[in-house]
VOGU-3710 file (C-alpha; in Angstrom, 3 decimals, decimal comma):
1> maeakrqllt> -3,273/2,581/26,012  -3,696/-0,899/24,526  -3,190/0,493/21,029  0,158/2,007/22,028  1,325/-1,406/23,271  0,231/-3,024/20,012  2,089/-0,384/18,017  5,238/-1,042/20,016  4,757/-4,788/19,482  4,395/-4,174/15,751
11> vgaflivlvv> 7,623/-2,173/15,605  9,422/-4,949/17,467  7,945/-7,626/15,199  8,958/-5,664/12,102  12,526/-5,375/13,351  12,653/-9,115/14,070  11,295/-9,873/10,592  13,920/-7,579/9,069  16,690/-9,292/11,041  15,464/-12,748/9,970
21> aivlyaagvi> 15,494/-11,705/6,300  18,990/-10,223/6,610  20,283/-13,356/8,373  18,783/-15,546/5,641  20,583/-13,424/3,054  23,847/-13,525/5,003  23,587/-17,315/5,299  23,171/-17,583/1,540  19,663/-19,022/1,688  18,118/-16,209/-0,371
31> ewtlifplvl> 19,405/-13,628/-2,837  19,399/-9,931/-1,985  16,508/-9,340/-4,387  14,266/-11,565/-2,248  14,754/-9,700/1,032  11,821/-7,332/0,498  9,294/-10,039/-0,553  10,299/-12,131/2,443  9,822/-9,166/4,781  6,367/-8,554/3,268
41> affgvwllal> 5,311/-12,181/3,698  6,612/-12,497/7,271  5,074/-9,170/8,263  1,783/-10,442/6,858  2,033/-13,366/9,257  2,493/-10,854/12,075  -0,623/-8,998/10,926  -2,586/-12,257/11,136  -1,400/-12,688/14,723  -2,320/-9,066/15,440
51> aamrsgstqk> -5,797/-9,671/14,009  -6,208/-12,604/16,368  -5,259/-10,361/19,293  -7,697/-7,681/18,149  -10,609/-10,055/17,688  -11,267/-10,227/21,420  -11,512/-6,519/22,120  -11,971/-3,643/19,734  -12,076/-0,014/20,684  -13,901/2,869/19,086
61> yergafstls> -12,149/4,300/15,996  -9,714/1,387/15,910  -9,057/-0,799/12,896  -11,127/-3,959/13,161  -9,805/-7,489/13,277  -11,230/-8,319/9,844  -9,433/-5,365/8,265  -6,142/-6,380/9,866  -6,670/-9,993/8,801  -7,342/-9,022/5,198
71> mgllfiavgg> -4,301/-6,750/5,101  -2,188/-9,609/6,482  -3,484/-12,021/3,856  -2,727/-9,528/1,108  0,799/-8,913/2,435  1,434/-12,655/2,515  0,031/-13,057/-0,993  2,084/-10,221/-2,480  5,290/-11,228/-0,712  4,806/-14,911/-1,434
81> swylfsfnwl> 3,949/-14,384/-5,080  6,927/-12,049/-5,521  9,173/-14,695/-3,964  7,704/-17,503/-6,085  7,983/-15,415/-9,259  11,681/-16,246/-9,244  10,752/-19,924/-9,777  7,720/-19,739/-12,082  5,122/-17,032/-12,700  2,259/-19,549/-12,476
91> ysvavilial> 3,033/-20,097/-8,796  2,598/-16,366/-8,270  -0,817/-16,410/-9,891  -1,820/-19,426/-7,782  -0,797/-17,695/-4,540  -2,762/-14,542/-5,394  -5,852/-16,591/-6,283  -5,619/-18,650/-3,090  -5,360/-15,482/-1,005  -8,381/-13,939/-2,723
101> aalaivaafr> -10,352/-17,164/-2,227  -9,418/-17,274/1,468  -10,455/-13,643/1,869  -13,783/-14,336/0,152  -14,433/-17,339/2,419  -13,608/-15,368/5,561  -15,855/-12,519/4,400  -18,696/-14,963/3,718  -18,454/-16,436/7,210  -18,313/-12,944/8,683
111> hk> -21,660/-11,947/7,127  -23,793/-14,953/8,058
//
């Protein structure tokens, strides 16, 4: 039952992220080519919040909090690096490397 509520929350969060990206495009803040990277990055932030919610209670056969956290970090890294590629490709490389370093640090603390 809790998983069904989280899935409904995720659908709602995705729709809000999509609306935010469309409003940013309509306001002229971003170009239309940057809508998808922005949606990826913002949805990655939602996955980090979802991982925090899952850390307290996990059920059998459910994705763990660490898996959700790592997927969120990768979404943020891919979306952020795609967005920053429009400025300079070195920023994209830096974002990917920072995300991999953060994932390695979190994995190291997980396996004390």
